[in-house]
C-alpha positions as CSV (number, residue, x, y, z in Angstrom):
1,M,102.3,133.2,58.2
2,M,102.3,136.8,57.1
3,K,105.5,138.9,57.2
4,R,105.1,141.3,60.1
5,G,107.0,143.6,62.3
6,V,106.6,145.8,65.4
7,Q,107.3,149.5,65.4
8,R,106.2,152.7,67.0
9,V,103.7,154.6,64.8
10,R,103.5,158.3,65.2
11,D,101.6,159.3,62.0
12,S,98.5,157.6,60.7
13,A,99.0,156.1,57.3
14,A,96.9,157.4,54.4
15,S,94.0,155.3,53.1
16,G,91.6,155.6,50.2
17,F,92.2,155.8,46.5
18,G,95.0,158.4,46.8
19,D,96.0,161.0,44.3
20,F,97.5,160.5,40.8
21,S,101.1,161.8,40.6
22,G,101.4,163.7,37.3
23,F,100.1,162.0,34.2
24,G,100.5,158.6,32.8
25,G,99.5,156.7,35.9
26,G,99.6,156.8,39.7
27,S,101.7,155.3,42.5
28,V,103.3,151.9,41.9
29,R,102.8,150.9,45.6
30,G,99.5,151.1,47.3
31,D,98.8,153.3,50.4
32,D,99.3,151.9,53.9
33,I,96.3,151.6,56.2
34,S,96.3,152.3,59.9
35,V,93.7,150.7,62.2
36,E,93.4,150.1,65.9
37,M,92.8,146.9,67.9
38,N,91.9,146.5,71.6
39,I,93.6,143.6,73.4
40,D,93.6,142.3,77.0
41,F,96.5,142.9,79.3
42,M,97.3,139.2,79.5
43,D,97.2,138.8,75.7
44,S,99.9,141.5,75.5
45,I,102.0,139.5,77.9
46,K,101.5,136.0,76.5
47,G,100.8,136.8,72.8
48,V,97.6,136.0,70.9
49,V,96.1,135.5,67.4
50,K,93.0,137.7,66.9
51,P,90.7,138.2,63.9
52,L,90.5,141.7,62.4
53,T,87.9,143.1,60.0
54,Y,88.7,146.3,58.2
55,S,88.0,148.2,55.0
56,S,90.6,148.5,52.2
57,V,90.9,149.3,48.5
58,Q,91.6,146.1,46.5
59,Q,92.1,145.2,42.9
60,C,88.8,144.6,41.1
61,G,88.2,140.9,40.8
62,T,85.9,141.3,37.8
63,C,88.4,143.1,35.5
64,N,91.6,142.1,37.3
65,G,92.4,145.7,37.9
66,S,92.3,146.9,34.3
67,G,89.0,148.8,34.6
68,I,87.9,147.3,31.3
69,K,85.4,144.4,30.7
70,I,87.0,141.1,30.0
71,G,87.4,140.6,26.2
72,M,87.5,144.3,25.4
73,K,90.5,146.6,24.9
74,A,91.3,150.2,25.3
75,S,92.5,152.3,22.4
76,S,94.9,155.2,22.2
77,C,93.3,158.5,23.2
78,P,92.2,160.4,20.1
79,T,93.1,163.7,21.7
80,C,96.7,163.1,22.8
81,Y,97.4,160.1,20.6
82,G,98.4,158.0,23.6
83,S,101.0,160.5,25.0
84,G,98.8,161.5,27.9
85,Q,99.7,165.1,27.4
86,E,98.3,168.0,25.5
87,T,100.7,170.8,24.3
88,F,99.9,174.3,23.3
89,V,101.8,177.5,22.6
90,R,101.4,180.6,24.7
91,G,103.5,183.7,24.4
92,G,106.0,181.8,22.3
93,F,106.4,179.1,25.0
94,H,105.4,175.5,24.5
95,M,103.2,174.4,27.5
96,G,102.1,171.0,28.5
97,M,99.3,169.6,30.6
98,P,97.6,166.3,31.3
99,C,95.2,165.4,28.6
100,R,91.6,166.5,29.4
101,T,90.1,163.5,27.6
102,C,92.0,160.6,29.2
103,S,93.2,162.4,32.4
104,G,96.8,161.7,31.4
105,S,96.4,157.9,31.0
106,G,97.0,158.0,27.2
107,R,94.2,155.6,26.5
108,Y,90.6,155.8,25.6
109,V,88.0,153.4,26.9
110,P,84.5,153.5,25.3
111,A,81.6,153.6,27.8
112,S,80.5,150.2,26.6
113,A,83.8,148.7,27.6
114,I,84.0,150.1,31.1
115,C,83.9,147.5,33.9
116,M,80.6,148.1,35.8
117,S,82.0,146.5,39.1
118,C,84.6,149.2,39.6
119,N,83.3,151.9,37.2
120,G,86.5,151.7,35.3
121,E,88.7,152.5,38.3
122,G,90.3,149.0,38.4
123,R,89.9,149.0,42.2
124,V,87.0,148.5,44.6
125,K,86.5,149.2,48.3
126,E,85.8,146.1,50.3
127,R,85.8,144.7,53.9
128,K,88.0,141.7,54.7
129,T,88.9,139.7,57.8
130,I,92.4,138.5,58.5
131,Q,94.1,136.8,61.5
132,V,96.6,139.1,63.3
133,S,99.4,137.4,65.2
134,I,100.4,139.6,68.2
135,P,103.7,138.6,69.8
136,A,104.3,138.3,73.5
137,G,105.6,141.4,75.2
138,V,103.9,144.2,73.1
139,E,103.1,147.5,74.8
140,D,100.2,149.9,74.6
141,G,100.7,152.1,71.5
142,M,102.9,149.6,69.6
143,S,101.8,148.6,66.0
144,V,102.0,145.3,64.2
145,R,102.9,145.7,60.5
146,L,101.3,143.3,58.1
147,S,103.1,143.4,54.8
148,R,100.9,144.0,51.6
149,Q,97.6,143.9,53.5
150,G,97.0,147.6,52.8
151,N,95.4,149.3,49.7
152,A,96.0,148.1,46.2
153,S,98.2,150.1,43.8
154,E,96.7,152.6,41.5
155,I,98.5,150.7,38.7
156,S,97.6,147.2,37.7
157,G,100.3,144.9,38.8
158,G,101.7,147.2,41.5
159,S,102.2,146.0,45.0
160,N,99.8,146.6,47.9
161,G,100.6,148.9,50.8
162,D,101.0,147.6,54.4
163,L,98.5,147.3,57.2
164,L,99.5,148.9,60.5
165,V,97.6,147.6,63.5
166,R,97.9,149.9,66.5
167,L,97.4,148.1,69.8
168,N,95.4,149.5,72.7
169,V,96.2,147.4,75.7
170,A,93.7,147.3,78.5
171,Q,94.7,147.9,82.1
172,H,95.0,145.1,84.6
173,P,93.3,145.2,88.1
174,I,96.4,143.9,89.8
175,F,99.5,144.5,87.7
176,K,101.0,147.7,86.6
177,R,103.6,147.6,83.8
178,E,106.7,149.7,83.3
179,K,108.6,148.4,80.2
180,S,109.5,144.8,81.0
181,N,108.8,144.9,84.7
182,L,105.5,144.3,86.6
183,Y,104.5,145.9,89.8
184,M,101.8,145.0,92.3
185,T,100.7,145.6,95.9
186,T,99.4,142.9,98.2
187,K,98.0,142.9,101.7
188,L,100.1,141.3,104.4
189,P,98.6,140.3,107.8
190,L,100.4,141.8,110.8
191,Q,101.3,138.4,112.3
192,I,103.0,137.4,109.0
193,A,104.9,140.7,108.9
194,L,106.0,140.2,112.5
195,L,106.8,136.5,112.6
196,G,107.4,135.6,108.9
197,G,105.7,133.0,106.9
198,T,104.5,132.4,103.3
199,I,101.6,133.9,101.3
200,R,100.3,133.1,97.8
201,I,100.5,135.9,95.3
202,P,99.5,136.1,91.6
203,T,102.0,136.2,88.7
204,V,101.4,136.2,85.0
205,D,102.4,132.5,85.1
206,G,99.9,131.6,87.9
207,D,99.9,131.9,91.7
208,V,103.2,131.2,93.6
209,E,104.2,130.8,97.2
210,L,106.2,133.8,98.4
211,K,108.3,133.5,101.6
212,I,108.0,136.5,103.9
213,K,110.9,137.4,106.2
214,E,110.4,138.0,109.9
215,G,110.1,141.7,110.6
216,T,108.9,142.7,107.1
217,Q,108.2,146.5,107.1
218,P,105.2,148.3,105.7
219,N,105.7,149.4,102.0
220,S,108.8,147.2,101.7
221,Q,109.4,145.5,98.4
222,Q,110.3,142.0,97.3
223,V,111.5,141.1,93.8
224,L,110.6,138.0,91.8
225,R,113.2,137.6,89.2
226,N,112.2,136.7,85.6
227,K,108.5,136.9,86.4
228,G,108.0,140.0,84.3
229,V,107.4,140.6,80.6
230,H,109.4,139.2,77.7
231,K,111.7,141.9,76.4
232,M,111.4,142.7,72.7
233,S,113.9,144.2,70.2
234,N,112.7,147.5,68.6
235,S,113.4,146.1,65.2
236,S,112.3,142.5,65.5
237,M,109.7,140.1,66.9
238,I,112.3,138.0,68.8
239,K,111.7,137.5,72.5
240,S,114.7,137.8,74.8
241,D,115.0,137.5,78.6
242,R,112.2,138.6,80.9
243,G,111.8,141.5,83.3
244,D,111.0,141.1,87.0
245,Q,107.9,141.4,89.2
246,F,108.0,143.8,92.2
247,V,105.7,143.1,95.1
248,T,105.0,145.9,97.6
249,F,103.6,144.9,101.0
250,H,100.7,146.7,102.6
251,V,100.7,145.5,106.3
252,E,97.2,145.1,107.7
253,I,96.8,146.6,111.2
254,P,93.6,145.7,113.1
255,K,91.3,148.7,113.7
256,R,89.8,147.1,116.8
257,L,91.1,144.7,119.4
258,T,89.1,142.6,121.9
259,N,90.0,142.8,125.6
260,S,91.8,139.5,125.5
261,Q,93.7,140.5,122.3
262,R,94.7,143.8,124.0
263,R,96.1,141.9,127.0
264,L,98.0,139.5,124.7
265,F,99.3,142.4,122.8
266,E,100.6,144.0,126.0
267,Q,102.1,140.8,127.1
268,A,103.8,140.2,123.7
269,F,105.4,143.7,123.5
270,G,106.3,143.8,127.2
271,I,104.0,146.8,128.1
272,N,103.6,145.3,131.6
273,L,107.1,144.0,132.0
274,E,107.8,146.1,135.1
275,S,105.5,144.2,137.3
276,H,106.6,141.0,135.5
277,S,110.3,141.7,136.2
278,T,109.6,142.4,139.9
279,A,107.8,139.1,140.2
280,N,110.7,137.3,138.5
281,S,113.4,139.0,140.7
282,S,111.5,138.2,143.9
283,S,111.2,134.6,142.9
284,G,114.8,134.4,141.7
285,S,113.8,133.2,138.3
286,Y,115.7,134.2,135.1
287,E,114.2,134.5,131.6
288,S,116.7,134.2,128.8
289,K,116.5,136.1,125.4
290,D,115.5,132.9,123.7
291,D,112.7,132.3,126.3
292,H,111.4,135.8,125.7
293,K,111.4,135.4,121.9
294,G,109.6,132.1,122.2
295,M,107.0,133.7,124.5
296,F,106.6,136.6,122.1
297,R,106.0,134.2,119.2
298,S,103.6,132.1,121.2
299,T,101.7,135.2,122.4
300,I,101.4,136.6,118.8
301,D,100.0,133.2,117.7
302,K,97.4,133.4,120.4
303,L,96.7,137.0,119.6
304,F,95.8,136.4,115.9
305,H,94.5,132.8,116.1
306,H,92.3,133.1,119.3
307,K,88.7,134.3,119.5
308,E,87.0,135.3,122.8
309,D,83.9,133.4,121.8
310,G,85.8,130.1,121.8
311,T,85.3,129.4,118.1
312,G,89.0,128.6,117.7
313,P,91.5,129.7,115.0
314,T,90.6,132.2,112.2
315,D,90.1,130.9,108.7
316,T,93.3,132.5,107.3
317,E,94.8,130.6,104.5
318,R,98.3,132.0,105.0
319,K,101.0,129.8,106.4
320,R,103.8,130.3,108.9
321,P,106.6,127.9,109.4
């Protein structure tokens, strides 16, 4: 497996052949390359291995980076005698500059000896495909560093630069992420909010049963511990503990009620209790708090599971104990 690391990348790395520094050769280490990769939201949570095709400057395979045909050799530059520098005197001062014949390399390669594959450069531009291992828990804008997968060095035998893969994480239709925590909103039927029960909600590990307390308020939140994203160290790929998942409830209130539902609603919430109390007092009956609670629960059950057309209970999949 390739050596890799995760870091924030602010500046794009240089790519291409680069510039020669002074005379007598170029940079010992090749340039880094920065590319982008699009990944799905769940791939950023779980981790994934994806192929990546990109262009880079690599050592010429024909001449092994020498720029000279196999079996042929370069000779010392006849102008600078191998020093790579020309000197001249101007105004009593000795001045130096890179040799105009060999461009400061100090060597001379006859045209007949130049490698035709790289035109004597020793490096060629090519496209290659590699497998990029993306760890679980990466965020949008992070980069995976692949060691020595960048451009080849300007000097034969030098090391390659690195490849920096910037990750563009797609949004999810349900989950919103803030660091290692996940947030979602789910619809909650009114009867479940009033009486309590259980509903099924999605997590990144699959659907789970969530117990709803009696009297759950609109826009209230419930926390599922350790159902968030794996936390990552800024300097390593090591996964540590996970964040949490926060569920916000949007209580569904019916826009229309049938006549029977309206009567049941009035009965459940005691809107006509005055006449009911008069009747009870005249008959000498007494209704305890527990009796009223039981009647309320029973009425709510009828309200949401009864249809005037006699078709019976609704097809809700949500449960109530």
